[in-house]
N, CA, C, O and CB atoms as a CASP TS submission, in Angstrom:
PFRMAT TS
TARGET T0000
AUTHOR 0000-0000-0000
METHOD Language model
MODEL 1
PARENT N/A
ATOM      1  N   MET     1      14.149  38.807  -8.039  1.00  0.00           N
ATOM      2  CA  MET     1      15.139  37.660  -8.409  1.00  0.00           C
ATOM      3  C   MET     1      16.355  38.755  -8.837  1.00  0.00           C
ATOM      4  O   MET     1      16.200  39.761  -9.529  1.00  0.00           O
ATOM      5  CB  MET     1      14.522  36.432  -9.833  1.00  0.00           C
ATOM      6  N   ASP     2      17.653  38.253  -8.205  1.00  0.00           N
ATOM      7  CA  ASP     2      18.726  38.900  -8.573  1.00  0.00           C
ATOM      8  C   ASP     2      19.373  38.712  -9.825  1.00  0.00           C
ATOM      9  O   ASP     2      18.941  37.822 -10.557  1.00  0.00           O
ATOM     10  CB  ASP     2      19.499  38.726  -7.744  1.00  0.00           C
ATOM     11  N   HIS     3      20.505  39.524 -10.255  1.00  0.00           N
ATOM     12  CA  HIS     3      20.509  39.154 -11.776  1.00  0.00           C
ATOM     13  C   HIS     3      21.537  37.615 -11.643  1.00  0.00           C
ATOM     14  O   HIS     3      21.409  36.990 -12.695  1.00  0.00           O
ATOM     15  CB  HIS     3      21.347  40.687 -12.931  1.00  0.00           C
ATOM     16  N   ARG     4      22.137  37.151 -11.013  1.00  0.00           N
ATOM     17  CA  ARG     4      22.785  36.113 -10.894  1.00  0.00           C
ATOM     18  C   ARG     4      21.601  35.040 -11.302  1.00  0.00           C
ATOM     19  O   ARG     4      21.603  34.403 -12.355  1.00  0.00           O
ATOM     20  CB  ARG     4      23.473  36.032  -9.484  1.00  0.00           C
ATOM     21  N   ARG     5      20.858  34.978 -10.553  1.00  0.00           N
ATOM     22  CA  ARG     5      19.776  33.850 -10.537  1.00  0.00           C
ATOM     23  C   ARG     5      18.847  33.974 -12.068  1.00  0.00           C
ATOM     24  O   ARG     5      18.368  33.022 -12.685  1.00  0.00           O
ATOM     25  CB  ARG     5      18.659  34.115  -9.010  1.00  0.00           C
ATOM     26  N   ARG     6      18.790  35.022 -12.336  1.00  0.00           N
ATOM     27  CA  ARG     6      17.731  35.709 -13.427  1.00  0.00           C
ATOM     28  C   ARG     6      18.789  35.215 -14.791  1.00  0.00           C
ATOM     29  O   ARG     6      18.210  34.581 -15.673  1.00  0.00           O
ATOM     30  CB  ARG     6      17.418  37.882 -13.191  1.00  0.00           C
ATOM     31  N   LEU     7      19.905  35.411 -14.939  1.00  0.00           N
ATOM     32  CA  LEU     7      20.830  34.730 -15.723  1.00  0.00           C
ATOM     33  C   LEU     7      20.933  33.560 -16.021  1.00  0.00           C
ATOM     34  O   LEU     7      20.710  33.100 -17.141  1.00  0.00           O
ATOM     35  CB  LEU     7      21.717  34.863 -15.416  1.00  0.00           C
ATOM     36  N   LEU     8      21.291  32.934 -15.029  1.00  0.00           N
ATOM     37  CA  LEU     8      21.855  31.289 -14.781  1.00  0.00           C
ATOM     38  C   LEU     8      20.319  30.798 -15.019  1.00  0.00           C
ATOM     39  O   LEU     8      20.348  29.633 -15.417  1.00  0.00           O
ATOM     40  CB  LEU     8      22.706  30.764 -12.877  1.00  0.00           C
ATOM     41  N   SER     9      18.891  31.328 -14.901  1.00  0.00           N
ATOM     42  CA  SER     9      17.685  30.735 -15.330  1.00  0.00           C
ATOM     43  C   SER     9      17.721  30.491 -16.822  1.00  0.00           C
ATOM     44  O   SER     9      17.576  29.474 -17.499  1.00  0.00           O
ATOM     45  CB  SER     9      16.526  31.586 -14.951  1.00  0.00           C
ATOM     46  N   ARG    10      18.026  32.108 -17.192  1.00  0.00           N
ATOM     47  CA  ARG    10      17.839  31.913 -18.567  1.00  0.00           C
ATOM     48  C   ARG    10      18.386  31.043 -19.608  1.00  0.00           C
ATOM     49  O   ARG    10      17.862  30.618 -20.637  1.00  0.00           O
ATOM     50  CB  ARG    10      18.015  32.824 -18.941  1.00  0.00           C
ATOM     51  N   ALA    11      19.790  30.838 -19.017  1.00  0.00           N
ATOM     52  CA  ALA    11      20.856  30.093 -19.861  1.00  0.00           C
ATOM     53  C   ALA    11      20.173  28.440 -19.702  1.00  0.00           C
ATOM     54  O   ALA    11      20.143  27.633 -20.631  1.00  0.00           O
ATOM     55  CB  ALA    11      22.714  30.327 -19.103  1.00  0.00           C
ATOM     56  N   ALA    12      19.640  28.177 -18.276  1.00  0.00           N
ATOM     57  CA  ALA    12      19.360  26.698 -18.127  1.00  0.00           C
ATOM     58  C   ALA    12      18.152  26.596 -19.137  1.00  0.00           C
ATOM     59  O   ALA    12      18.128  25.556 -19.795  1.00  0.00           O
ATOM     60  CB  ALA    12      18.975  26.184 -16.471  1.00  0.00           C
ATOM     61  N   LEU    13      17.440  27.245 -19.297  1.00  0.00           N
ATOM     62  CA  LEU    13      16.113  27.325 -20.214  1.00  0.00           C
ATOM     63  C   LEU    13      16.529  27.435 -21.603  1.00  0.00           C
ATOM     64  O   LEU    13      15.688  26.997 -22.388  1.00  0.00           O
ATOM     65  CB  LEU    13      15.140  28.606 -19.880  1.00  0.00           C
ATOM     66  N   ALA    14      17.644  27.920 -22.151  1.00  0.00           N
ATOM     67  CA  ALA    14      17.956  27.979 -23.734  1.00  0.00           C
ATOM     68  C   ALA    14      18.291  26.666 -24.338  1.00  0.00           C
ATOM     69  O   ALA    14      18.198  25.734 -23.540  1.00  0.00           O
ATOM     70  CB  ALA    14      19.184  28.921 -24.056  1.00  0.00           C
ATOM     71  N   ASP    15      18.581  26.417 -25.291  1.00  0.00           N
ATOM     72  CA  ASP    15      19.012  25.390 -26.078  1.00  0.00           C
ATOM     73  C   ASP    15      20.523  25.258 -25.720  1.00  0.00           C
ATOM     74  O   ASP    15      21.385  26.121 -25.887  1.00  0.00           O
ATOM     75  CB  ASP    15      18.716  25.660 -27.590  1.00  0.00           C
ATOM     76  N   GLU    16      20.682  23.977 -25.182  1.00  0.00           N
ATOM     77  CA  GLU    16      22.206  23.825 -24.869  1.00  0.00           C
ATOM     78  C   GLU    16      22.855  24.452 -23.714  1.00  0.00           C
ATOM     79  O   GLU    16      24.084  24.424 -23.644  1.00  0.00           O
ATOM     80  CB  GLU    16      22.938  24.307 -25.931  1.00  0.00           C
ATOM     81  N   GLY    17      22.166  25.009 -22.813  1.00  0.00           N
ATOM     82  CA  GLY    17      22.665  26.056 -21.655  1.00  0.00           C
ATOM     83  C   GLY    17      23.279  27.020 -22.254  1.00  0.00           C
ATOM     84  O   GLY    17      24.336  27.258 -21.669  1.00  0.00           O
ATOM     85  N   ARG    18      23.035  27.965 -23.524  1.00  0.00           N
ATOM     86  CA  ARG    18      23.844  28.899 -23.987  1.00  0.00           C
ATOM     87  C   ARG    18      23.036  30.132 -23.890  1.00  0.00           C
ATOM     88  O   ARG    18      21.856  30.133 -24.241  1.00  0.00           O
ATOM     89  CB  ARG    18      24.356  28.591 -25.324  1.00  0.00           C
ATOM     90  N   ILE    19      23.732  31.367 -23.345  1.00  0.00           N
ATOM     91  CA  ILE    19      23.292  32.723 -23.032  1.00  0.00           C
ATOM     92  C   ILE    19      24.094  33.388 -24.049  1.00  0.00           C
ATOM     93  O   ILE    19      25.286  33.158 -24.247  1.00  0.00           O
ATOM     94  CB  ILE    19      23.535  33.249 -21.500  1.00  0.00           C
ATOM     95  N   THR    20      23.405  34.191 -24.656  1.00  0.00           N
ATOM     96  CA  THR    20      24.118  35.471 -25.849  1.00  0.00           C
ATOM     97  C   THR    20      23.472  36.709 -25.674  1.00  0.00           C
ATOM     98  O   THR    20      22.268  36.944 -25.577  1.00  0.00           O
ATOM     99  CB  THR    20      23.879  35.153 -27.617  1.00  0.00           C
ATOM    100  N   VAL    21      24.680  37.657 -25.638  1.00  0.00           N
ATOM    101  CA  VAL    21      24.264  38.951 -25.622  1.00  0.00           C
ATOM    102  C   VAL    21      24.785  39.907 -26.905  1.00  0.00           C
ATOM    103  O   VAL    21      25.904  39.612 -27.325  1.00  0.00           O
ATOM    104  CB  VAL    21      24.722  39.475 -24.295  1.00  0.00           C
ATOM    105  N   ARG    22      24.189  40.866 -27.480  1.00  0.00           N
ATOM    106  CA  ARG    22      24.448  41.384 -28.355  1.00  0.00           C
ATOM    107  C   ARG    22      25.255  42.829 -28.333  1.00  0.00           C
ATOM    108  O   ARG    22      25.037  43.524 -27.341  1.00  0.00           O
ATOM    109  CB  ARG    22      23.416  41.311 -28.838  1.00  0.00           C
ATOM    110  N   ARG    23      26.177  43.358 -29.343  1.00  0.00           N
ATOM    111  CA  ARG    23      26.767  44.409 -28.745  1.00  0.00           C
ATOM    112  C   ARG    23      26.334  45.210 -29.908  1.00  0.00           C
ATOM    113  O   ARG    23      26.182  44.567 -30.947  1.00  0.00           O
ATOM    114  CB  ARG    23      28.327  44.324 -28.316  1.00  0.00           C
ATOM    115  N   GLU    24      26.069  46.672 -29.959  1.00  0.00           N
ATOM    116  CA  GLU    24      25.265  47.410 -30.925  1.00  0.00           C
ATOM    117  C   GLU    24      26.657  48.075 -31.421  1.00  0.00           C
ATOM    118  O   GLU    24      27.818  48.089 -31.011  1.00  0.00           O
ATOM    119  CB  GLU    24      23.895  48.484 -30.296  1.00  0.00           C
ATOM    120  N   PRO    25      25.931  48.627 -32.530  1.00  0.00           N
ATOM    121  CA  PRO    25      26.823  49.012 -33.612  1.00  0.00           C
ATOM    122  C   PRO    25      27.768  50.161 -32.800  1.00  0.00           C
ATOM    123  O   PRO    25      28.962  50.279 -33.073  1.00  0.00           O
ATOM    124  CB  PRO    25      25.913  49.628 -35.051  1.00  0.00           C
ATOM    125  N   ASP    26      27.231  50.835 -31.968  1.00  0.00           N
ATOM    126  CA  ASP    26      28.076  51.947 -31.224  1.00  0.00           C
ATOM    127  C   ASP    26      29.277  51.296 -30.440  1.00  0.00           C
ATOM    128  O   ASP    26      30.077  52.010 -29.834  1.00  0.00           O
ATOM    129  CB  ASP    26      27.118  52.797 -30.126  1.00  0.00           C
ATOM    130  N   ARG    27      29.363  50.173 -30.461  1.00  0.00           N
ATOM    131  CA  ARG    27      30.301  49.181 -29.626  1.00  0.00           C
ATOM    132  C   ARG    27      29.816  49.468 -28.063  1.00  0.00           C
ATOM    133  O   ARG    27      30.718  49.602 -27.236  1.00  0.00           O
ATOM    134  CB  ARG    27      32.138  49.553 -29.873  1.00  0.00           C
ATOM    135  N   ALA    28      28.751  49.547 -27.716  1.00  0.00           N
ATOM    136  CA  ALA    28      28.229  49.573 -26.331  1.00  0.00           C
ATOM    137  C   ALA    28      27.903  48.154 -26.049  1.00  0.00           C
ATOM    138  O   ALA    28      27.333  47.591 -26.984  1.00  0.00           O
ATOM    139  CB  ALA    28      26.960  50.533 -26.134  1.00  0.00           C
ATOM    140  N   TRP    29      28.138  47.390 -24.926  1.00  0.00           N
ATOM    141  CA  TRP    29      27.518  46.209 -24.336  1.00  0.00           C
ATOM    142  C   TRP    29      26.640  46.287 -23.544  1.00  0.00           C
ATOM    143  O   TRP    29      26.896  47.030 -22.596  1.00  0.00           O
ATOM    144  CB  TRP    29      28.213  45.510 -23.797  1.00  0.00           C
ATOM    145  N   PRO    30      25.542  45.743 -23.537  1.00  0.00           N
ATOM    146  CA  PRO    30      24.244  45.803 -22.599  1.00  0.00           C
ATOM    147  C   PRO    30      25.051  45.651 -20.898  1.00  0.00           C
ATOM    148  O   PRO    30      26.152  45.136 -20.708  1.00  0.00           O
ATOM    149  CB  PRO    30      22.928  44.193 -23.072  1.00  0.00           C
ATOM    150  N   GLY    31      24.349  46.117 -20.064  1.00  0.00           N
ATOM    151  CA  GLY    31      24.735  45.812 -18.820  1.00  0.00           C
ATOM    152  C   GLY    31      25.111  44.398 -18.289  1.00  0.00           C
ATOM    153  O   GLY    31      25.974  44.086 -17.468  1.00  0.00           O
ATOM    154  N   ASP    32      24.179  43.582 -19.020  1.00  0.00           N
ATOM    155  CA  ASP    32      24.400  41.798 -18.751  1.00  0.00           C
ATOM    156  C   ASP    32      25.862  41.425 -19.182  1.00  0.00           C
ATOM    157  O   ASP    32      26.536  40.527 -18.679  1.00  0.00           O
ATOM    158  CB  ASP    32      23.229  40.702 -19.836  1.00  0.00           C
ATOM    159  N   HIS    33      26.173  42.119 -20.024  1.00  0.00           N
ATOM    160  CA  HIS    33      27.732  41.483 -20.715  1.00  0.00           C
ATOM    161  C   HIS    33      28.548  41.747 -19.251  1.00  0.00           C
ATOM    162  O   HIS    33      29.287  40.782 -19.052  1.00  0.00           O
ATOM    163  CB  HIS    33      28.613  42.637 -22.442  1.00  0.00           C
ATOM    164  N   SER    34      28.616  42.429 -18.511  1.00  0.00           N
ATOM    165  CA  SER    34      29.868  42.467 -17.505  1.00  0.00           C
ATOM    166  C   SER    34      28.919  41.527 -16.003  1.00  0.00           C
ATOM    167  O   SER    34      29.486  41.050 -15.020  1.00  0.00           O
ATOM    168  CB  SER    34      30.510  44.648 -17.081  1.00  0.00           C
ATOM    169  N   ARG    35      27.790  41.508 -16.208  1.00  0.00           N
ATOM    170  CA  ARG    35      27.403  40.382 -15.107  1.00  0.00           C
ATOM    171  C   ARG    35      27.531  38.979 -15.555  1.00  0.00           C
ATOM    172  O   ARG    35      27.484  38.092 -14.703  1.00  0.00           O
ATOM    173  CB  ARG    35      25.920  40.519 -14.640  1.00  0.00           C
ATOM    174  N   LEU    36      27.741  38.588 -17.224  1.00  0.00           N
ATOM    175  CA  LEU    36      27.954  37.120 -17.619  1.00  0.00           C
ATOM    176  C   LEU    36      29.507  37.064 -17.419  1.00  0.00           C
ATOM    177  O   LEU    36      29.997  36.002 -17.034  1.00  0.00           O
ATOM    178  CB  LEU    36      27.419  36.701 -19.273  1.00  0.00           C
ATOM    179  N   CYS    37      30.290  38.127 -17.655  1.00  0.00           N
ATOM    180  CA  CYS    37      31.659  37.893 -17.510  1.00  0.00           C
ATOM    181  C   CYS    37      32.096  37.646 -15.827  1.00  0.00           C
ATOM    182  O   CYS    37      33.153  37.124 -15.472  1.00  0.00           O
ATOM    183  CB  CYS    37      32.410  39.198 -18.200  1.00  0.00           C
ATOM    184  N   ALA    38      31.157  38.087 -15.024  1.00  0.00           N
ATOM    185  CA  ALA    38      31.352  38.022 -13.582  1.00  0.00           C
ATOM    186  C   ALA    38      31.115  36.608 -13.222  1.00  0.00           C
ATOM    187  O   ALA    38      31.789  35.967 -12.416  1.00  0.00           O
ATOM    188  CB  ALA    38      30.417  38.989 -12.787  1.00  0.00           C
ATOM    189  N   LEU    39      30.192  36.221 -13.830  1.00  0.00           N
ATOM    190  CA  LEU    39      29.614  34.447 -13.589  1.00  0.00           C
ATOM    191  C   LEU    39      30.459  33.590 -14.333  1.00  0.00           C
ATOM    192  O   LEU    39      30.593  32.413 -14.001  1.00  0.00           O
ATOM    193  CB  LEU    39      27.939  34.035 -14.211  1.00  0.00           C
ATOM    194  N   GLU    40      31.118  34.138 -15.439  1.00  0.00           N
ATOM    195  CA  GLU    40      32.429  33.146 -15.918  1.00  0.00           C
ATOM    196  C   GLU    40      33.675  33.167 -15.335  1.00  0.00           C
ATOM    197  O   GLU    40      34.535  32.286 -15.349  1.00  0.00           O
ATOM    198  CB  GLU    40      32.832  33.365 -17.241  1.00  0.00           C
ATOM    199  N   ASN    41      33.699  34.610 -14.651  1.00  0.00           N
ATOM    200  CA  ASN    41      34.749  34.162 -13.488  1.00  0.00           C
ATOM    201  C   ASN    41      34.549  33.366 -12.048  1.00  0.00           C
ATOM    202  O   ASN    41      35.374  32.926 -11.247  1.00  0.00           O
ATOM    203  CB  ASN    41      35.289  35.356 -13.066  1.00  0.00           C
ATOM    204  N   ASP    42      33.253  33.367 -12.060  1.00  0.00           N
ATOM    205  CA  ASP    42      33.017  32.345 -10.929  1.00  0.00           C
ATOM    206  C   ASP    42      32.746  31.071 -11.299  1.00  0.00           C
ATOM    207  O   ASP    42      32.450  30.178 -10.506  1.00  0.00           O
ATOM    208  CB  ASP    42      31.970  32.683 -10.099  1.00  0.00           C
ATOM    209  N   GLY    43      32.820  30.971 -12.294  1.00  0.00           N
ATOM    210  CA  GLY    43      32.816  29.194 -12.733  1.00  0.00           C
ATOM    211  C   GLY    43      31.616  28.851 -13.139  1.00  0.00           C
ATOM    212  O   GLY    43      31.523  27.736 -13.653  1.00  0.00           O
ATOM    213  N   ASP    44      30.486  29.623 -13.036  1.00  0.00           N
ATOM    214  CA  ASP    44      29.225  29.260 -13.496  1.00  0.00           C
ATOM    215  C   ASP    44      28.791  29.231 -15.113  1.00  0.00           C
ATOM    216  O   ASP    44      27.882  28.585 -15.633  1.00  0.00           O
ATOM    217  CB  ASP    44      28.410  30.142 -12.812  1.00  0.00           C
ATOM    218  N   LEU    45      29.574  29.983 -15.620  1.00  0.00           N
ATOM    219  CA  LEU    45      29.496  30.166 -17.229  1.00  0.00           C
ATOM    220  C   LEU    45      30.760  29.727 -17.829  1.00  0.00           C
ATOM    221  O   LEU    45      31.795  29.715 -17.164  1.00  0.00           O
ATOM    222  CB  LEU    45      29.243  31.720 -17.704  1.00  0.00           C
ATOM    223  N   LEU    46      30.721  29.371 -19.039  1.00  0.00           N
ATOM    224  CA  LEU    46      31.999  28.980 -19.587  1.00  0.00           C
ATOM    225  C   LEU    46      31.790  29.877 -20.898  1.00  0.00           C
ATOM    226  O   LEU    46      30.747  29.688 -21.523  1.00  0.00           O
ATOM    227  CB  LEU    46      32.253  27.229 -19.810  1.00  0.00           C
ATOM    228  N   PHE    47      32.738  30.883 -21.386  1.00  0.00           N
ATOM    229  CA  PHE    47      32.975  31.868 -22.346  1.00  0.00           C
ATOM    230  C   PHE    47      33.250  31.178 -23.932  1.00  0.00           C
ATOM    231  O   PHE    47      34.352  30.890 -24.399  1.00  0.00           O
ATOM    232  CB  PHE    47      34.257  32.736 -21.781  1.00  0.00           C
ATOM    233  N   LEU    48      32.035  31.026 -24.535  1.00  0.00           N
ATOM    234  CA  LEU    48      32.382  30.591 -25.874  1.00  0.00           C
ATOM    235  C   LEU    48      33.280  31.246 -27.012  1.00  0.00           C
ATOM    236  O   LEU    48      34.085  30.735 -27.790  1.00  0.00           O
ATOM    237  CB  LEU    48      31.295  30.460 -26.380  1.00  0.00           C
ATOM    238  N   GLY    49      32.887  32.463 -26.846  1.00  0.00           N
ATOM    239  CA  GLY    49      33.486  33.432 -27.723  1.00  0.00           C
ATOM    240  C   GLY    49      32.547  34.604 -28.298  1.00  0.00           C
ATOM    241  O   GLY    49      31.370  34.731 -27.962  1.00  0.00           O
ATOM    242  N   GLU    50      33.114  35.322 -29.072  1.00  0.00           N
ATOM    243  CA  GLU    50      32.379  36.458 -29.898  1.00  0.00           C
ATOM    244  C   GLU    50      32.505  36.290 -31.225  1.00  0.00           C
ATOM    245  O   GLU    50      33.586  35.957 -31.712  1.00  0.00           O
ATOM    246  CB  GLU    50      32.853  37.824 -29.638  1.00  0.00           C
ATOM    247  N   ARG    51      31.028  36.575 -32.223  1.00  0.00           N
ATOM    248  CA  ARG    51      30.890  36.797 -33.363  1.00  0.00           C
ATOM    249  C   ARG    51      30.755  37.886 -34.075  1.00  0.00           C
ATOM    250  O   ARG    51      29.684  38.429 -33.806  1.00  0.00           O
ATOM    251  CB  ARG    51      30.254  36.302 -33.556  1.00  0.00           C
ATOM    252  N   PRO    52      31.257  38.350 -34.725  1.00  0.00           N
ATOM    253  CA  PRO    52      30.787  39.720 -35.657  1.00  0.00           C
ATOM    254  C   PRO    52      29.512  39.657 -35.987  1.00  0.00           C
ATOM    255  O   PRO    52      29.024  38.614 -36.423  1.00  0.00           O
ATOM    256  CB  PRO    52      31.508  39.930 -37.043  1.00  0.00           C
ATOM    257  N   GLY    53      28.592  41.118 -35.769  1.00  0.00           N
ATOM    258  CA  GLY    53      27.296  40.855 -36.114  1.00  0.00           C
ATOM    259  C   GLY    53      26.920  41.221 -37.479  1.00  0.00           C
ATOM    260  O   GLY    53      27.842  41.242 -38.293  1.00  0.00           O
ATOM    261  N   PRO    54      25.798  41.500 -37.868  1.00  0.00           N
ATOM    262  CA  PRO    54      25.529  41.657 -39.336  1.00  0.00           C
ATOM    263  C   PRO    54      25.827  43.119 -39.714  1.00  0.00           C
ATOM    264  O   PRO    54      26.336  43.353 -40.810  1.00  0.00           O
ATOM    265  CB  PRO    54      23.998  41.271 -39.709  1.00  0.00           C
ATOM    266  N   LEU    55      25.564  44.016 -38.940  1.00  0.00           N
ATOM    267  CA  LEU    55      26.283  45.439 -38.927  1.00  0.00           C
ATOM    268  C   LEU    55      27.542  45.894 -38.364  1.00  0.00           C
ATOM    269  O   LEU    55      28.083  45.538 -37.317  1.00  0.00           O
ATOM    270  CB  LEU    55      25.549  46.227 -38.371  1.00  0.00           C
ATOM    271  N   PRO    56      27.932  46.772 -39.263  1.00  0.00           N
ATOM    272  CA  PRO    56      29.725  47.099 -38.808  1.00  0.00           C
ATOM    273  C   PRO    56      29.607  47.466 -37.359  1.00  0.00           C
ATOM    274  O   PRO    56      28.696  48.220 -37.017  1.00  0.00           O
ATOM    275  CB  PRO    56      30.629  48.632 -39.738  1.00  0.00           C
ATOM    276  N   GLY    57      30.644  46.889 -36.288  1.00  0.00           N
ATOM    277  CA  GLY    57      30.888  47.503 -35.153  1.00  0.00           C
ATOM    278  C   GLY    57      29.909  46.624 -34.288  1.00  0.00           C
ATOM    279  O   GLY    57      29.890  47.005 -33.117  1.00  0.00           O
ATOM    280  N   GLY    58      29.042  45.483 -34.568  1.00  0.00           N
ATOM    281  CA  GLY    58      28.016  44.965 -33.880  1.00  0.00           C
ATOM    282  C   GLY    58      28.528  43.339 -33.946  1.00  0.00           C
ATOM    283  O   GLY    58      29.078  42.807 -34.910  1.00  0.00           O
ATOM    284  N   ALA    59      28.239  42.800 -32.838  1.00  0.00           N
ATOM    285  CA  ALA    59      28.929  41.736 -32.147  1.00  0.00           C
ATOM    286  C   ALA    59      28.035  40.885 -31.547  1.00  0.00           C
ATOM    287  O   ALA    59      26.949  41.389 -31.263  1.00  0.00           O
ATOM    288  CB  ALA    59      29.833  42.193 -31.182  1.00  0.00           C
ATOM    289  N   SER    60      28.185  39.871 -31.313  1.00  0.00           N
ATOM    290  CA  SER    60      27.831  38.982 -30.164  1.00  0.00           C
ATOM    291  C   SER    60      28.908  38.140 -29.430  1.00  0.00           C
ATOM    292  O   SER    60      29.937  37.671 -29.916  1.00  0.00           O
ATOM    293  CB  SER    60      26.865  38.060 -30.640  1.00  0.00           C
ATOM    294  N   ALA    61      28.383  38.036 -27.968  1.00  0.00           N
ATOM    295  CA  ALA    61      29.199  37.058 -27.261  1.00  0.00           C
ATOM    296  C   ALA    61      28.535  36.251 -26.567  1.00  0.00           C
ATOM    297  O   ALA    61      27.725  36.759 -25.791  1.00  0.00           O
ATOM    298  CB  ALA    61      30.086  37.542 -26.473  1.00  0.00           C
ATOM    299  N   GLU    62      28.634  34.908 -26.602  1.00  0.00           N
ATOM    300  CA  GLU    62      28.030  33.453 -26.054  1.00  0.00           C
ATOM    301  C   GLU    62      28.805  32.935 -24.876  1.00  0.00           C
ATOM    302  O   GLU    62      30.032  32.905 -24.958  1.00  0.00           O
ATOM    303  CB  GLU    62      28.100  32.244 -27.219  1.00  0.00           C
ATOM    304  N   TRP    63      28.177  32.511 -23.753  1.00  0.00           N
ATOM    305  CA  TRP    63      28.350  31.576 -22.941  1.00  0.00           C
ATOM    306  C   TRP    63      27.559  30.321 -22.762  1.00  0.00           C
ATOM    307  O   TRP    63      26.440  30.304 -23.275  1.00  0.00           O
ATOM    308  CB  TRP    63      28.379  32.116 -22.018  1.00  0.00           C
ATOM    309  N   ARG    64      27.952  29.322 -22.145  1.00  0.00           N
ATOM    310  CA  ARG    64      27.193  28.017 -21.895  1.00  0.00           C
ATOM    311  C   ARG    64      27.402  27.873 -20.083  1.00  0.00           C
ATOM    312  O   ARG    64      28.407  28.041 -19.393  1.00  0.00           O
ATOM    313  CB  ARG    64      28.006  26.523 -22.954  1.00  0.00           C
ATOM    314  N   LEU    65      26.338  27.588 -19.803  1.00  0.00           N
ATOM    315  CA  LEU    65      26.164  27.174 -18.465  1.00  0.00           C
ATOM    316  C   LEU    65      26.962  25.737 -18.096  1.00  0.00           C
ATOM    317  O   LEU    65      26.904  24.664 -18.696  1.00  0.00           O
ATOM    318  CB  LEU    65      24.600  27.055 -18.243  1.00  0.00           C
ATOM    319  N   THR    66      27.662  26.070 -16.999  1.00  0.00           N
ATOM    320  CA  THR    66      28.400  24.910 -16.730  1.00  0.00           C
ATOM    321  C   THR    66      27.598  23.810 -15.353  1.00  0.00           C
ATOM    322  O   THR    66      26.563  24.203 -14.816  1.00  0.00           O
ATOM    323  CB  THR    66      30.011  25.565 -16.305  1.00  0.00           C
ATOM    324  N   ALA    67      28.110  22.757 -15.032  1.00  0.00           N
ATOM    325  CA  ALA    67      27.681  22.065 -14.316  1.00  0.00           C
ATOM    326  C   ALA    67      27.563  22.625 -12.797  1.00  0.00           C
ATOM    327  O   ALA    67      26.614  22.392 -12.048  1.00  0.00           O
ATOM    328  CB  ALA    67      28.347  21.038 -14.543  1.00  0.00           C
ATOM    329  N   GLN    68      28.853  23.508 -12.439  1.00  0.00           N
ATOM    330  CA  GLN    68      28.726  24.330 -11.184  1.00  0.00           C
ATOM    331  C   GLN    68      27.879  25.594 -11.234  1.00  0.00           C
ATOM    332  O   GLN    68      27.778  26.225 -10.181  1.00  0.00           O
ATOM    333  CB  GLN    68      30.060  24.737 -10.757  1.00  0.00           C
ATOM    334  N   GLY    69      27.246  26.054 -12.343  1.00  0.00           N
ATOM    335  CA  GLY    69      26.295  26.802 -12.736  1.00  0.00           C
ATOM    336  C   GLY    69      24.893  26.453 -12.235  1.00  0.00           C
ATOM    337  O   GLY    69      24.173  27.049 -11.434  1.00  0.00           O
ATOM    338  N   ARG    70      24.699  25.313 -12.933  1.00  0.00           N
ATOM    339  CA  ARG    70      23.309  24.402 -12.660  1.00  0.00           C
ATOM    340  C   ARG    70      23.283  24.013 -11.172  1.00  0.00           C
ATOM    341  O   ARG    70      22.165  23.799 -10.702  1.00  0.00           O
ATOM    342  CB  ARG    70      23.263  22.892 -13.611  1.00  0.00           C
ATOM    343  N   ASP    71      24.430  23.882 -10.296  1.00  0.00           N
ATOM    344  CA  ASP    71      24.151  23.219  -9.046  1.00  0.00           C
ATOM    345  C   ASP    71      24.031  24.752  -8.162  1.00  0.00           C
ATOM    346  O   ASP    71      23.263  24.838  -7.203  1.00  0.00           O
ATOM    347  CB  ASP    71      25.515  21.958  -8.517  1.00  0.00           C
ATOM    348  N   ALA    72      24.927  25.987  -8.636  1.00  0.00           N
ATOM    349  CA  ALA    72      24.186  27.278  -7.980  1.00  0.00           C
ATOM    350  C   ALA    72      22.759  27.646  -7.972  1.00  0.00           C
ATOM    351  O   ALA    72      22.057  27.980  -7.017  1.00  0.00           O
ATOM    352  CB  ALA    72      24.671  28.354  -8.525  1.00  0.00           C
ATOM    353  N   LEU    73      22.361  27.479  -9.656  1.00  0.00           N
ATOM    354  CA  LEU    73      21.058  27.402  -9.551  1.00  0.00           C
ATOM    355  C   LEU    73      19.815  26.986  -8.842  1.00  0.00           C
ATOM    356  O   LEU    73      18.780  27.569  -8.515  1.00  0.00           O
ATOM    357  CB  LEU    73      20.996  27.120 -10.134  1.00  0.00           C
ATOM    358  N   ARG    74      20.241  25.869  -8.727  1.00  0.00           N
ATOM    359  CA  ARG    74      19.477  24.579  -7.803  1.00  0.00           C
ATOM    360  C   ARG    74      19.613  25.069  -6.453  1.00  0.00           C
ATOM    361  O   ARG    74      18.628  25.044  -5.714  1.00  0.00           O
ATOM    362  CB  ARG    74      20.249  22.906  -7.892  1.00  0.00           C
ATOM    363  N   ASP    75      20.719  25.511  -6.049  1.00  0.00           N
ATOM    364  CA  ASP    75      20.962  25.881  -4.517  1.00  0.00           C
ATOM    365  C   ASP    75      20.497  27.110  -4.181  1.00  0.00           C
ATOM    366  O   ASP    75      20.347  27.288  -2.973  1.00  0.00           O
ATOM    367  CB  ASP    75      22.374  25.889  -4.104  1.00  0.00           C
ATOM    368  N   ALA    76      20.160  28.234  -5.087  1.00  0.00           N
ATOM    369  CA  ALA    76      19.656  29.334  -4.825  1.00  0.00           C
ATOM    370  C   ALA    76      18.180  29.744  -4.465  1.00  0.00           C
ATOM    371  O   ALA    76      17.904  30.922  -4.239  1.00  0.00           O
ATOM    372  CB  ALA    76      20.001  29.855  -5.697  1.00  0.00           C
TER
END
């Protein structure tokens, strides 16, 4: 399964179609962060924002699946 389908499926199965990734205290985002940003640019996800994490330098970023993203997943 490709990254696009995997991430859209993960969002579709989550509460309110939301998907979140965490930034580590060393300020490195996981690889899925850039993939989620690409899906946002395509209109499949809506960026909801970043929140500080419990540790200094940590954070989380959250997106929500759009109707376009649901259609893309269904068509895949």
